[in-house]
N, C-alpha and C positions, 0 to 999 in steps of 0.2 A: 221689518220684523223687529219687535221689541221684546227684550228679555227682562225678567224681574231683576232689580238691582242686587238682590241676594237670592241664592238658589234655594232657599228654604232651609230647614234644619237638617244637618247632616246626621246620618246614622251609620256609624262605622264599627259599632261593637257587635261582632258576630254572635257573641254569647246571648244577646237579647233576641236574636232572630227566631229562635225556636219558641220562646214564650210569646213573642208577638204573634207568631203564626196561629197559636191557639186562640188568641183574643181577636184576631183580625176579622172584621166583617167581610162577608162574601163580596167578591168583585162583581157579582151577578146583578148589582143594582143598576147597571146601565146596559146599553146595547153593544154587544161585541162585534167588532169589524176586524178586517185583516190589518187595519192601521191602528188598532188599539180599541179601547172601550169608550163609548160616549156616555158621559154622566152629566148630571145636572145638580147645581148648587145655587143657593141664594147668597149673593155677595152685595153688601152695602144696599140692600133692599131691591136688588135686581136679579132676576133669574138668569143664570149663566150656564150654558152648555159648554163642557170641555171634553177634550179627548185625552184619556189616560193611557199612557204607553209605559209598560213595564220594561225596564232596561237594566243593563249591567252598569250601574253607577253607584256612587256613594252618597248622593244627596238628592233632594227633590228639586227639580228644575222646572221652570214654567216660562212660556213665551207667548206673546200675543202677536198674531199676524193676520193676514187677509182672511184666513179660514176660521179665525176665532182663537180660543185659548187651548194650548196644548200643554199637558203636564207629563213630565217623565220622572219616574220614581223607581227606586230599587224594588225588586220583587218582594222583599221581606217587609217593606214599610206598610203599615196599616192604612186603610181608607181614612180612618179617624185622623191619623197624623197628616195625611195628604190634605184633608179638608181644613185642618188647623192651619197649615201653611198657607192655604188659599185665603182663609179668613184674615190672616196677618197681612196679606198683600191685596186685600179687597179693593181699597181705594185705587191703587195703581192699576189693577186689572180692569175695573169698570171704566176708568178714565182712558186707558189704552184701547179698549174695545170701541169706545165712543169715537176716538180719533180715527180708527180704521174705518168705521162706518161712514164718517164724514168724508173720507177720501174717495169713496165709491162715486163713480160718475158714469153717465151714459156715453158710450163711445160709438155705438151703432144706433141708428134710428129705431124708435119703438114703432113708428109708422113710416113706411117708405113712400113719403109724399113730399111735395115741394114745401120747403121751409123747415123740414126736420133737421136737427143738428147731427153732424157726423165728424169724427175726429180723423185727421189726416196729417201726418208728419208733425204732430204736436200742436196743430191748430184746429180749432172748431170751425168747420165750414157749414154752410147751409146747403141742403140738398135741393137741387133744381131738376125737375123731371119734365121732359118734353117728348111729344110723339115724333117718331122717325121710322123710316123703313128698316134701318139697321141700328143695332145697339152700338153706342159709343159713349165714352166717358172722358171728361176733361176737368182737371182741377185748376183753380186759380187761387188768388189770395183770399177770396171770400166764399166761393161756391164750389161744390162738386156737381157739375152738370151732367145729367144722365139723359141721353137720347135713347129711346126704346120704342119698339113697335107695340108693346103692351103696357102702356103707362098706368093702367088701372089694376094690373096684376102685381100686387106688392111682393109676392113670392118670387116672381121672375125678376123684378127690380133688385130685390135683395140678393138673389143668386148672381146676377150680372155684376153688381158692385163687389160682392165677395170675391168673385173670380178676378176682377180687375185689381183689387187690393193684393191678392196673392201674387199676381204677376208683377206688380210693383215691388212687393217685398222680395221676390226672387231676384229681380234685377239689382236691387239694393244689396242684398246679401252676397250674391255670387261675386260681384265686382269687388266688394270689400274683403271678402274671404281670400280671394286670390292675391290682392295687394298686400294684406297682412302676412299671409302664409309665406310669400316669397322672401320676407324679411327674416324669418326664423327657421325655415326648414326647406330642404330640397325636395321633400316628398310632395307629391301632387295631392292637394286636399280633396277629400270627398265632400262636396257640398250637399248636405242633406238636412232637410227641415222636418223635424219630427215633433210629436206632440208631448209636451210636458207641462203640467199645471204650474209647477213651482220654478221653472226655468224659462227665462226670456229667450235665450239663444236657440234652444231646440224647439222648433215649432212647426206644425203643419196646420192646414185649414185655419181654425180659429187662432192658433198660435202665431203663424206667420203674418196673419192680418194684423195682430197686435203689434208686431215688430215695426211694420210700416206706419203705424199710428203714433209711435213714439217720436219725440223730437229727434232730428237727425243726429245730434251729438250723442244722445243716449243710445240710439240704435247702433251707432259706431262703437260705443263702449261694449255693448252686448256682443257684437261680432268679434271685437278684439279679445274679449274674455274667452269666447269659445275657441278661437284660433289658438290662443295660448295653451289650451288643453291638448293641442296636437303634440306639444313638447312635454308639458308637465300635467300629468293626469291626477292632479290634486289641487289643493289650495294652500300650498306651502309658501314660504317667503320667496322661494325661487319663482314660483308661479306669478305672484303679484309683482315681482320685479320685472318679469317678462311682459306682463300687461302694461306696466308703466313704460317700458321701452317702446311698446307698440303705440301707446296712447298716453303721452305725458299728461299728468293732471287727472288721471282716471279716478282717483279717490273721490273727488268732488262729484263726478258723474255717477259713481257707484252709490253715493249717498242720495243724490237726486232721484235715482231710479226707484228708491223705496217709495217715493211719493207717487209713482206711476203704477205700482204693482196692482192697484185696484182695477186696472184695465182687465186683468185676468178673470175677474168675476162677471164681466158684462156678457 
């Protein structure tokens, strides 16, 4: 996730709020959703959709991430002022969006046939599909070999591989959670994989598959991060100190994880 170097122009004079409200263009120019309003603007010659979220803050903030551009602004700031701030950051926004698009990669095959690429433990393997009476999967340094009774049914191949990846993820997560938890708490951890688009650690179905597709060191960081929340339900200095105690050198892994977040879009 990348934030603008400057949060935009601050507006902290409450006396101007009333007059601004009278001049403020309607926010109905975009599509309203529970996560804000989706609007469109042309920046540096490129059409850019952004999500506008009205929040209790004193300045206009903007960030570029996997999902695109998000703008947070005080409720009293006009759309005109918001778009002026976006124009001022146009080059940075367009460049950052292009960088995120470049990070996207295929991590699951588009066609479930021999030769298709698939990501496993941070390595791109080639899918190999062979007929067999019973389904079985084996991974080596170069191939993910799938033996299956229905080699021409891509849906069945996909479902079988997905199930196998989930089982692999479960074994990975369960063992590491127990090992880390024993170092910081006497409480018995509840190992649960739930779905969350913006978090690596909480994942089911699609999410837990993504976890096993990360390089092992990054998967380890994700687990350590989530286990630390058993003690610190925040991201305070104490929390990060706890993560560091569990996994020394975690800061570098945390930065590297940003380059893998495009997996969530696949």
